[in-house]
All heavy atoms as TSV, in Angstrom:
chain	resi	resn	atom	element	x	y	z
A	1	MET	N	N	1.622	13.890	-30.085
A	1	MET	CA	C	2.061	12.982	-29.029
A	1	MET	C	C	3.283	13.588	-28.348
A	1	MET	O	O	4.181	14.096	-29.000
A	1	MET	CB	C	2.399	11.606	-29.619
A	1	MET	CG	C	2.786	10.615	-28.566
A	1	MET	SD	S	2.835	8.910	-29.121
A	1	MET	CE	C	1.089	8.574	-29.229
A	2	ALA	N	N	3.328	13.503	-27.028
A	2	ALA	CA	C	4.427	14.060	-26.239
A	2	ALA	C	C	5.616	13.104	-26.211
A	2	ALA	O	O	5.459	11.893	-26.340
A	2	ALA	CB	C	3.961	14.334	-24.815
A	3	VAL	N	N	6.789	13.680	-26.019
A	3	VAL	CA	C	8.014	12.900	-25.862
A	3	VAL	C	C	8.526	13.133	-24.449
A	3	VAL	O	O	8.594	14.268	-23.988
A	3	VAL	CB	C	9.085	13.324	-26.894
A	3	VAL	CG1	C	10.394	12.596	-26.638
A	3	VAL	CG2	C	8.589	13.079	-28.306
A	4	VAL	N	N	8.869	12.057	-23.749
A	4	VAL	CA	C	9.410	12.130	-22.397
A	4	VAL	C	C	10.814	11.546	-22.432
A	4	VAL	O	O	11.026	10.458	-22.975
A	4	VAL	CB	C	8.526	11.340	-21.398
A	4	VAL	CG1	C	9.135	11.342	-20.009
A	4	VAL	CG2	C	7.115	11.900	-21.381
A	5	SER	N	N	11.753	12.251	-21.858
A	5	SER	CA	C	13.139	11.783	-21.802
A	5	SER	C	C	13.462	11.372	-20.371
A	5	SER	O	O	13.134	12.089	-19.424
A	5	SER	CB	C	14.065	12.912	-22.254
A	5	SER	OG	O	15.411	12.519	-22.174
A	6	VAL	N	N	14.090	10.215	-20.208
A	6	VAL	CA	C	14.429	9.693	-18.882
A	6	VAL	C	C	15.910	9.380	-18.847
A	6	VAL	O	O	16.437	8.751	-19.766
A	6	VAL	CB	C	13.614	8.400	-18.585
A	6	VAL	CG1	C	14.003	7.816	-17.247
A	6	VAL	CG2	C	12.131	8.675	-18.658
A	7	ARG	N	N	16.572	9.805	-17.791
A	7	ARG	CA	C	17.991	9.477	-17.622
A	7	ARG	C	C	18.124	8.266	-16.710
A	7	ARG	O	O	17.455	8.169	-15.682
A	7	ARG	CB	C	18.737	10.656	-17.005
A	7	ARG	CG	C	18.791	11.860	-17.895
A	7	ARG	CD	C	19.642	12.944	-17.244
A	7	ARG	NE	N	19.550	14.167	-17.988
A	7	ARG	CZ	C	20.285	14.477	-19.054
A	7	ARG	NH1	N	21.159	13.603	-19.510
A	7	ARG	NH2	N	20.142	15.630	-19.665
A	8	MET	N	N	18.990	7.336	-17.111
A	8	MET	CA	C	19.312	6.183	-16.276
A	8	MET	C	C	20.705	5.718	-16.655
A	8	MET	O	O	21.190	6.033	-17.743
A	8	MET	CB	C	18.273	5.070	-16.414
A	8	MET	CG	C	18.257	4.360	-17.745
A	8	MET	SD	S	17.021	3.043	-17.859
A	8	MET	CE	C	15.517	3.976	-17.927
A	9	ASP	N	N	21.309	4.961	-15.774
A	9	ASP	CA	C	22.654	4.496	-16.079
A	9	ASP	C	C	22.613	3.475	-17.214
A	9	ASP	O	O	21.589	2.825	-17.458
A	9	ASP	CB	C	23.352	3.934	-14.834
A	9	ASP	CG	C	22.703	2.670	-14.318
A	9	ASP	OD1	O	23.025	1.590	-14.837
A	9	ASP	OD2	O	21.859	2.773	-13.403
A	10	ASP	N	N	23.730	3.372	-17.914
A	10	ASP	CA	C	23.803	2.530	-19.114
A	10	ASP	C	C	23.474	1.068	-18.838
A	10	ASP	O	O	22.778	0.422	-19.621
A	10	ASP	CB	C	25.193	2.626	-19.750
A	10	ASP	CG	C	25.478	3.994	-20.339
A	10	ASP	OD1	O	24.525	4.729	-20.666
A	10	ASP	OD2	O	26.676	4.329	-20.475
A	11	GLU	N	N	23.959	0.538	-17.716
A	11	GLU	CA	C	23.734	-0.881	-17.407
A	11	GLU	C	C	22.254	-1.156	-17.151
A	11	GLU	O	O	21.706	-2.159	-17.614
A	11	GLU	CB	C	24.581	-1.317	-16.211
A	11	GLU	CG	C	24.443	-2.792	-15.856
A	11	GLU	CD	C	24.861	-3.758	-16.964
A	11	GLU	OE1	O	25.640	-3.371	-17.863
A	11	GLU	OE2	O	24.389	-4.922	-16.922
A	12	THR	N	N	21.589	-0.268	-16.421
A	12	THR	CA	C	20.160	-0.438	-16.161
A	12	THR	C	C	19.376	-0.381	-17.464
A	12	THR	O	O	18.478	-1.205	-17.693
A	12	THR	CB	C	19.651	0.641	-15.185
A	12	THR	OG1	O	20.381	0.518	-13.962
A	12	THR	CG2	C	18.167	0.502	-14.907
A	13	LYS	N	N	19.707	0.560	-18.320
A	13	LYS	CA	C	19.020	0.693	-19.610
A	13	LYS	C	C	19.219	-0.565	-20.442
A	13	LYS	O	O	18.278	-1.093	-21.035
A	13	LYS	CB	C	19.526	1.925	-20.354
A	13	LYS	CG	C	18.645	2.327	-21.537
A	13	LYS	CD	C	19.199	1.791	-22.822
A	13	LYS	CE	C	18.391	2.287	-24.013
A	13	LYS	NZ	N	18.802	1.646	-25.247
A	14	LYS	N	N	20.441	-1.082	-20.475
A	14	LYS	CA	C	20.743	-2.300	-21.231
A	14	LYS	C	C	19.927	-3.475	-20.711
A	14	LYS	O	O	19.306	-4.210	-21.490
A	14	LYS	CB	C	22.234	-2.608	-21.132
A	14	LYS	CG	C	22.676	-3.882	-21.819
A	14	LYS	CD	C	24.185	-4.085	-21.629
A	14	LYS	CE	C	24.655	-5.388	-22.212
A	14	LYS	NZ	N	24.441	-6.527	-21.333
A	15	ARG	N	N	19.882	-3.637	-19.396
A	15	ARG	CA	C	19.154	-4.760	-18.806
A	15	ARG	C	C	17.648	-4.618	-19.013
A	15	ARG	O	O	16.949	-5.603	-19.268
A	15	ARG	CB	C	19.498	-4.898	-17.326
A	15	ARG	CG	C	20.967	-5.332	-17.139
A	15	ARG	CD	C	21.375	-5.408	-15.705
A	15	ARG	NE	N	20.632	-6.479	-15.046
A	15	ARG	CZ	C	20.615	-6.674	-13.737
A	15	ARG	NH1	N	21.288	-5.887	-12.935
A	15	ARG	NH2	N	19.922	-7.666	-13.220
A	16	PHE	N	N	17.132	-3.366	-18.924
A	16	PHE	CA	C	15.706	-3.138	-19.153
A	16	PHE	C	C	15.351	-3.402	-20.607
A	16	PHE	O	O	14.324	-4.017	-20.905
A	16	PHE	CB	C	15.325	-1.713	-18.735
A	16	PHE	CG	C	13.848	-1.451	-18.760
A	16	PHE	CD1	C	12.970	-2.221	-18.025
A	16	PHE	CD2	C	13.334	-0.412	-19.516
A	16	PHE	CE1	C	11.592	-1.980	-18.043
A	16	PHE	CE2	C	11.963	-0.156	-19.541
A	16	PHE	CZ	C	11.101	-0.939	-18.808
A	17	ASP	N	N	16.198	-2.974	-21.520
A	17	ASP	CA	C	15.985	-3.221	-22.944
A	17	ASP	C	C	15.972	-4.723	-23.223
A	17	ASP	O	O	15.123	-5.221	-23.966
A	17	ASP	CB	C	17.069	-2.525	-23.764
A	17	ASP	CG	C	16.794	-2.537	-25.255
A	17	ASP	OD1	O	15.604	-2.530	-25.658
A	17	ASP	OD2	O	17.758	-2.540	-26.039
A	18	GLU	N	N	16.892	-5.458	-22.604
A	18	GLU	CA	C	16.927	-6.912	-22.774
A	18	GLU	C	C	15.652	-7.556	-22.233
A	18	GLU	O	O	15.096	-8.462	-22.856
A	18	GLU	CB	C	18.150	-7.500	-22.072
A	18	GLU	CG	C	19.456	-7.158	-22.778
A	18	GLU	CD	C	20.698	-7.520	-21.972
A	18	GLU	OE1	O	20.574	-7.924	-20.785
A	18	GLU	OE2	O	21.805	-7.391	-22.531
A	19	PHE	N	N	15.194	-7.086	-21.068
A	19	PHE	CA	C	13.948	-7.618	-20.517
A	19	PHE	C	C	12.783	-7.348	-21.459
A	19	PHE	O	O	12.008	-8.250	-21.772
A	19	PHE	CB	C	13.641	-7.021	-19.137
A	19	PHE	CG	C	12.228	-7.322	-18.704
A	19	PHE	CD1	C	11.900	-8.561	-18.190
A	19	PHE	CD2	C	11.214	-6.382	-18.876
A	19	PHE	CE1	C	10.588	-8.858	-17.835
A	19	PHE	CE2	C	9.907	-6.667	-18.526
A	19	PHE	CZ	C	9.589	-7.902	-18.005
A	20	CYS	N	N	12.658	-6.092	-21.886
A	20	CYS	CA	C	11.551	-5.725	-22.774
A	20	CYS	C	C	11.576	-6.575	-24.046
A	20	CYS	O	O	10.536	-7.078	-24.474
A	20	CYS	CB	C	11.609	-4.237	-23.118
A	20	CYS	SG	S	11.192	-3.166	-21.727
A	21	SER	N	N	12.750	-6.740	-24.624
A	21	SER	CA	C	12.878	-7.574	-25.823
A	21	SER	C	C	12.440	-9.009	-25.544
A	21	SER	O	O	11.773	-9.633	-26.372
A	21	SER	CB	C	14.319	-7.568	-26.329
A	21	SER	OG	O	14.667	-6.291	-26.805
A	22	SER	N	N	12.778	-9.517	-24.352
A	22	SER	CA	C	12.447	-10.907	-24.023
A	22	SER	C	C	10.948	-11.133	-23.895
A	22	SER	O	O	10.477	-12.248	-24.067
A	22	SER	CB	C	13.162	-11.344	-22.739
A	22	SER	OG	O	12.548	-10.786	-21.591
A	23	VAL	N	N	10.195	-10.069	-23.577
A	23	VAL	CA	C	8.741	-10.204	-23.474
A	23	VAL	C	C	8.024	-9.598	-24.682
A	23	VAL	O	O	6.792	-9.523	-24.711
A	23	VAL	CB	C	8.185	-9.606	-22.147
A	23	VAL	CG1	C	8.719	-10.384	-20.952
A	23	VAL	CG2	C	8.482	-8.126	-22.021
A	24	GLY	N	N	8.800	-9.152	-25.671
A	24	GLY	CA	C	8.222	-8.719	-26.935
A	24	GLY	C	C	7.648	-7.314	-26.965
A	24	GLY	O	O	6.733	-7.044	-27.748
A	25	ILE	N	N	8.154	-6.427	-26.098
A	25	ILE	CA	C	7.694	-5.038	-26.119
A	25	ILE	C	C	8.885	-4.093	-26.169
A	25	ILE	O	O	10.011	-4.485	-25.848
A	25	ILE	CB	C	6.804	-4.689	-24.896
A	25	ILE	CG1	C	7.579	-4.850	-23.586
A	25	ILE	CG2	C	5.528	-5.502	-24.890
A	25	ILE	CD1	C	6.825	-4.386	-22.352
A	26	SER	N	N	8.631	-2.863	-26.561
A	26	SER	CA	C	9.680	-1.846	-26.575
A	26	SER	C	C	9.762	-1.168	-25.212
A	26	SER	O	O	8.831	-1.265	-24.395
A	26	SER	CB	C	9.374	-0.790	-27.641
A	26	SER	OG	O	8.200	-0.073	-27.296
A	27	ILE	N	N	10.855	-0.466	-24.977
A	27	ILE	CA	C	10.978	0.337	-23.763
A	27	ILE	C	C	9.842	1.349	-23.716
A	27	ILE	O	O	9.216	1.556	-22.677
A	27	ILE	CB	C	12.351	1.024	-23.684
A	27	ILE	CG1	C	13.441	-0.003	-23.374
A	27	ILE	CG2	C	12.359	2.138	-22.646
A	27	ILE	CD1	C	14.852	0.556	-23.347
A	28	SER	N	N	9.547	1.978	-24.835
A	28	SER	CA	C	8.473	2.964	-24.897
A	28	SER	C	C	7.135	2.356	-24.494
A	28	SER	O	O	6.373	2.950	-23.716
A	28	SER	CB	C	8.382	3.562	-26.302
A	28	SER	OG	O	7.394	4.551	-26.369
A	29	ALA	N	N	6.838	1.159	-24.987
A	29	ALA	CA	C	5.585	0.491	-24.630
A	29	ALA	C	C	5.549	0.179	-23.138
A	29	ALA	O	O	4.517	0.363	-22.487
A	29	ALA	CB	C	5.409	-0.787	-25.448
A	30	ALA	N	N	6.665	-0.279	-22.576
A	30	ALA	CA	C	6.714	-0.606	-21.151
A	30	ALA	C	C	6.493	0.637	-20.297
A	30	ALA	O	O	5.729	0.599	-19.323
A	30	ALA	CB	C	8.057	-1.256	-20.806
A	31	VAL	N	N	7.129	1.744	-20.659
A	31	VAL	CA	C	6.953	2.980	-19.897
A	31	VAL	C	C	5.514	3.467	-20.016
A	31	VAL	O	O	4.911	3.901	-19.034
A	31	VAL	CB	C	7.966	4.056	-20.347
A	31	VAL	CG1	C	7.655	5.408	-19.720
A	31	VAL	CG2	C	9.392	3.615	-20.006
A	32	ASN	N	N	4.933	3.382	-21.202
A	32	ASN	CA	C	3.535	3.775	-21.381
A	32	ASN	C	C	2.611	2.913	-20.534
A	32	ASN	O	O	1.636	3.413	-19.953
A	32	ASN	CB	C	3.139	3.710	-22.855
A	32	ASN	CG	C	3.410	5.002	-23.571
A	32	ASN	OD1	O	2.725	5.994	-23.353
A	32	ASN	ND2	N	4.426	5.002	-24.421
A	33	MET	N	N	2.889	1.617	-20.432
A	33	MET	CA	C	2.082	0.735	-19.594
A	33	MET	C	C	2.159	1.177	-18.133
A	33	MET	O	O	1.137	1.233	-17.440
A	33	MET	CB	C	2.554	-0.717	-19.731
A	33	MET	CG	C	2.268	-1.314	-21.096
A	33	MET	SD	S	3.144	-2.863	-21.386
A	33	MET	CE	C	2.271	-3.954	-20.299
A	34	PHE	N	N	3.365	1.503	-17.669
A	34	PHE	CA	C	3.558	1.973	-16.297
A	34	PHE	C	C	2.762	3.255	-16.051
A	34	PHE	O	O	2.036	3.374	-15.057
A	34	PHE	CB	C	5.048	2.211	-16.035
A	34	PHE	CG	C	5.316	3.034	-14.806
A	34	PHE	CD1	C	5.220	2.474	-13.538
A	34	PHE	CD2	C	5.655	4.373	-14.910
A	34	PHE	CE1	C	5.455	3.233	-12.404
A	34	PHE	CE2	C	5.886	5.141	-13.779
A	34	PHE	CZ	C	5.788	4.566	-12.527
A	35	VAL	N	N	2.878	4.213	-16.954
A	35	VAL	CA	C	2.200	5.505	-16.783
A	35	VAL	C	C	0.683	5.324	-16.812
A	35	VAL	O	O	-0.035	5.875	-15.964
A	35	VAL	CB	C	2.665	6.518	-17.856
A	35	VAL	CG1	C	1.808	7.775	-17.834
A	35	VAL	CG2	C	4.140	6.856	-17.670
A	36	LYS	N	N	0.173	4.545	-17.748
A	36	LYS	CA	C	-1.275	4.348	-17.841
A	36	LYS	C	C	-1.827	3.659	-16.595
A	36	LYS	O	O	-2.894	4.015	-16.097
A	36	LYS	CB	C	-1.628	3.565	-19.099
A	36	LYS	CG	C	-1.479	4.406	-20.350
A	36	LYS	CD	C	-1.783	3.621	-21.598
A	36	LYS	CE	C	-1.596	4.506	-22.822
A	36	LYS	NZ	N	-1.884	3.809	-24.062
A	37	MET	N	N	-1.091	2.681	-16.058
A	37	MET	CA	C	-1.534	2.000	-14.849
A	37	MET	C	C	-1.519	2.964	-13.668
A	37	MET	O	O	-2.446	2.966	-12.847
A	37	MET	CB	C	-0.658	0.781	-14.549
A	37	MET	CG	C	-1.051	0.047	-13.283
A	37	MET	SD	S	-0.054	-1.411	-12.993
A	37	MET	CE	C	-1.033	-2.611	-13.888
A	38	THR	N	N	-0.486	3.792	-13.577
A	38	THR	CA	C	-0.385	4.775	-12.500
A	38	THR	C	C	-1.569	5.739	-12.543
A	38	THR	O	O	-2.212	6.006	-11.524
A	38	THR	CB	C	0.946	5.552	-12.600
A	38	THR	OG1	O	2.031	4.629	-12.489
A	38	THR	CG2	C	1.054	6.597	-11.504
A	39	VAL	N	N	-1.887	6.249	-13.724
A	39	VAL	CA	C	-2.996	7.192	-13.878
A	39	VAL	C	C	-4.336	6.502	-13.607
A	39	VAL	O	O	-5.188	7.043	-12.901
A	39	VAL	CB	C	-2.965	7.835	-15.283
A	39	VAL	CG1	C	-4.217	8.631	-15.559
A	39	VAL	CG2	C	-1.722	8.712	-15.437
A	40	ARG	N	N	-4.511	5.292	-14.137
A	40	ARG	CA	C	-5.780	4.572	-13.959
A	40	ARG	C	C	-6.045	4.259	-12.489
A	40	ARG	O	O	-7.153	4.413	-11.996
A	40	ARG	CB	C	-5.766	3.280	-14.783
A	40	ARG	CG	C	-7.065	2.487	-14.697
A	40	ARG	CD	C	-7.068	1.252	-15.594
A	40	ARG	NE	N	-6.043	0.299	-15.236
A	40	ARG	CZ	C	-5.007	-0.048	-16.011
A	40	ARG	NH1	N	-4.854	0.496	-17.204
A	40	ARG	NH2	N	-4.120	-0.923	-15.607
A	41	GLU	N	N	-5.009	3.818	-11.766
A	41	GLU	CA	C	-5.173	3.419	-10.366
A	41	GLU	C	C	-4.926	4.563	-9.389
A	41	GLU	O	O	-5.117	4.399	-8.184
A	41	GLU	CB	C	-4.248	2.250	-10.052
A	41	GLU	CG	C	-4.603	1.012	-10.863
A	41	GLU	CD	C	-3.734	-0.188	-10.525
A	41	GLU	OE1	O	-2.928	-0.118	-9.561
A	41	GLU	OE2	O	-3.868	-1.199	-11.230
A	42	ASN	N	N	-4.463	5.698	-9.897
A	42	ASN	CA	C	-4.150	6.869	-9.080
A	42	ASN	C	C	-3.160	6.535	-7.975
A	42	ASN	O	O	-3.286	6.975	-6.833
A	42	ASN	CB	C	-5.430	7.494	-8.507
A	42	ASN	CG	C	-5.195	8.905	-8.016
A	42	ASN	OD1	O	-4.407	9.646	-8.603
A	42	ASN	ND2	N	-5.853	9.279	-6.940
A	43	ARG	N	N	-2.185	5.703	-8.316
A	43	ARG	CA	C	-1.115	5.331	-7.382
A	43	ARG	C	C	0.001	4.671	-8.179
A	43	ARG	O	O	-0.219	4.211	-9.299
A	43	ARG	CB	C	-1.613	4.366	-6.310
A	43	ARG	CG	C	-1.987	2.990	-6.843
A	43	ARG	CD	C	-2.410	2.045	-5.725
A	43	ARG	NE	N	-2.442	0.665	-6.184
A	43	ARG	CZ	C	-1.385	-0.156	-6.232
A	43	ARG	NH1	N	-0.210	0.229	-5.826
A	43	ARG	NH2	N	-1.513	-1.391	-6.678
A	44	LEU	N	N	1.183	4.608	-7.595
A	44	LEU	CA	C	2.259	3.851	-8.230
A	44	LEU	C	C	1.912	2.370	-8.132
A	44	LEU	O	O	1.385	1.929	-7.107
A	44	LEU	CB	C	3.603	4.128	-7.546
A	44	LEU	CG	C	4.147	5.536	-7.757
A	44	LEU	CD1	C	5.382	5.759	-6.890
A	44	LEU	CD2	C	4.485	5.772	-9.217
A	45	PRO	N	N	2.195	1.599	-9.182
A	45	PRO	CA	C	1.810	0.177	-9.177
A	45	PRO	C	C	2.768	-0.714	-8.378
A	45	PRO	O	O	2.934	-1.881	-8.668
A	45	PRO	CB	C	1.807	-0.182	-10.669
A	45	PRO	CG	C	2.776	0.760	-11.281
A	45	PRO	CD	C	2.687	2.028	-10.487
A	46	PHE	N	N	3.405	-0.137	-7.371
A	46	PHE	CA	C	4.279	-0.883	-6.464
A	46	PHE	C	C	4.420	-0.052	-5.197
A	46	PHE	O	O	4.116	1.142	-5.180
A	46	PHE	CB	C	5.652	-1.169	-7.086
A	46	PHE	CG	C	6.292	0.038	-7.721
A	46	PHE	CD1	C	6.947	1.003	-6.971
A	46	PHE	CD2	C	6.221	0.207	-9.100
A	46	PHE	CE1	C	7.512	2.111	-7.568
A	46	PHE	CE2	C	6.798	1.311	-9.708
A	46	PHE	CZ	C	7.443	2.278	-8.935
A	47	ASP	N	N	4.852	-0.685	-4.109
A	47	ASP	CA	C	5.042	0.026	-2.848
A	47	ASP	C	C	6.327	0.835	-2.891
A	47	ASP	O	O	7.351	0.363	-3.390
A	47	ASP	CB	C	5.117	-0.957	-1.669
A	47	ASP	CG	C	3.776	-1.608	-1.382
A	47	ASP	OD1	O	2.736	-1.004	-1.721
A	47	ASP	OD2	O	3.776	-2.714	-0.823
A	48	VAL	N	N	6.273	2.043	-2.359
A	48	VAL	CA	C	7.456	2.883	-2.245
A	48	VAL	C	C	7.744	3.042	-0.763
A	48	VAL	O	O	6.886	3.488	0.004
A	48	VAL	CB	C	7.220	4.272	-2.889
A	48	VAL	CG1	C	8.441	5.159	-2.712
A	48	VAL	CG2	C	6.854	4.128	-4.358
A	49	LYS	N	N	8.927	2.617	-0.353
A	49	LYS	CA	C	9.299	2.679	1.056
A	49	LYS	C	C	10.636	3.397	1.179
A	49	LYS	O	O	11.510	3.229	0.336
A	49	LYS	CB	C	9.413	1.280	1.651
A	49	LYS	CG	C	8.100	0.520	1.628
A	49	LYS	CD	C	8.250	-0.857	2.193
A	49	LYS	CE	C	6.911	-1.578	2.119
A	49	LYS	NZ	N	6.992	-2.932	2.640
A	50	GLY	N	N	10.780	4.142	2.250
A	50	GLY	CA	C	12.048	4.811	2.516
A	50	GLY	C	C	13.051	3.845	3.120
A	50	GLY	O	O	12.699	2.759	3.588
A	51	HIS	N	N	14.285	4.258	3.113
A	51	HIS	CA	C	15.353	3.480	3.739
A	51	HIS	C	C	15.143	3.532	5.249
A	51	HIS	O	O	14.829	4.586	5.796
A	51	HIS	CB	C	16.716	4.082	3.355
A	51	HIS	CG	C	17.858	3.225	3.740
A	51	HIS	ND1	N	18.408	3.262	5.007
A	51	HIS	CD2	C	18.543	2.292	3.045
A	51	HIS	CE1	C	19.401	2.400	5.050
A	51	HIS	NE2	N	19.502	1.793	3.893
A	52	PRO	N	N	15.299	2.416	5.964
A	52	PRO	CA	C	15.044	2.396	7.421
A	52	PRO	C	C	15.779	3.495	8.191
A	52	PRO	O	O	15.247	4.035	9.132
A	52	PRO	CB	C	15.527	1.011	7.846
A	52	PRO	CG	C	15.404	0.177	6.620
A	52	PRO	CD	C	15.686	1.113	5.466
A	53	SER	N	N	16.983	3.860	7.775
A	53	SER	CA	C	17.727	4.891	8.491
A	53	SER	C	C	17.119	6.262	8.347
A	53	SER	O	O	17.414	7.178	9.104
A	53	SER	CB	C	19.192	4.919	8.020
A	53	SER	OG	O	19.251	5.338	6.657
A	54	GLU	N	N	16.215	6.469	7.390
A	54	GLU	CA	C	15.580	7.763	7.189
A	54	GLU	C	C	14.485	8.028	8.218
A	54	GLU	O	O	13.979	9.120	8.325
A	54	GLU	CB	C	14.979	7.857	5.773
A	54	GLU	CG	C	16.035	7.853	4.691
A	54	GLU	CD	C	15.443	7.809	3.292
A	54	GLU	OE1	O	14.203	7.819	3.168
A	54	GLU	OE2	O	16.209	7.766	2.334
A	55	HIS	N	N	14.088	7.025	8.986
A	55	HIS	CA	C	12.998	7.174	9.940
A	55	HIS	C	C	13.489	7.598	11.320
A	55	HIS	O	O	12.718	7.683	12.245
A	55	HIS	CB	C	12.197	5.862	10.037
A	55	HIS	CG	C	11.541	5.494	8.759
A	55	HIS	ND1	N	10.439	6.154	8.268
A	55	HIS	CD2	C	11.853	4.552	7.835
A	55	HIS	CE1	C	10.092	5.622	7.108
A	55	HIS	NE2	N	10.928	4.655	6.818
A	56	HIS	N	N	14.782	7.837	11.498
A	56	HIS	CA	C	15.325	8.236	12.812
A	56	HIS	C	C	15.261	9.717	12.988
A	56	HIS	O	O	15.366	10.515	12.186
A	56	HIS	CB	C	16.754	7.742	12.973
A	56	HIS	CG	C	16.832	6.250	13.035
A	56	HIS	ND1	N	17.896	5.539	12.559
A	56	HIS	CD2	C	15.974	5.317	13.488
A	56	HIS	CE1	C	17.699	4.250	12.726
A	56	HIS	NE2	N	16.522	4.090	13.294
């Protein structure tokens, strides 16, 4: 099994960990769910938009 390392700020990690705990899953399980959905649907499971000022 592969290991993936992700950098994020401490506050975001803390809040994500709290969310995951509140729904009964680990951070690892949540990330795996995201990756599997992305691969299955061949797209990110949310819209990605640029900042409006980037379109000038």
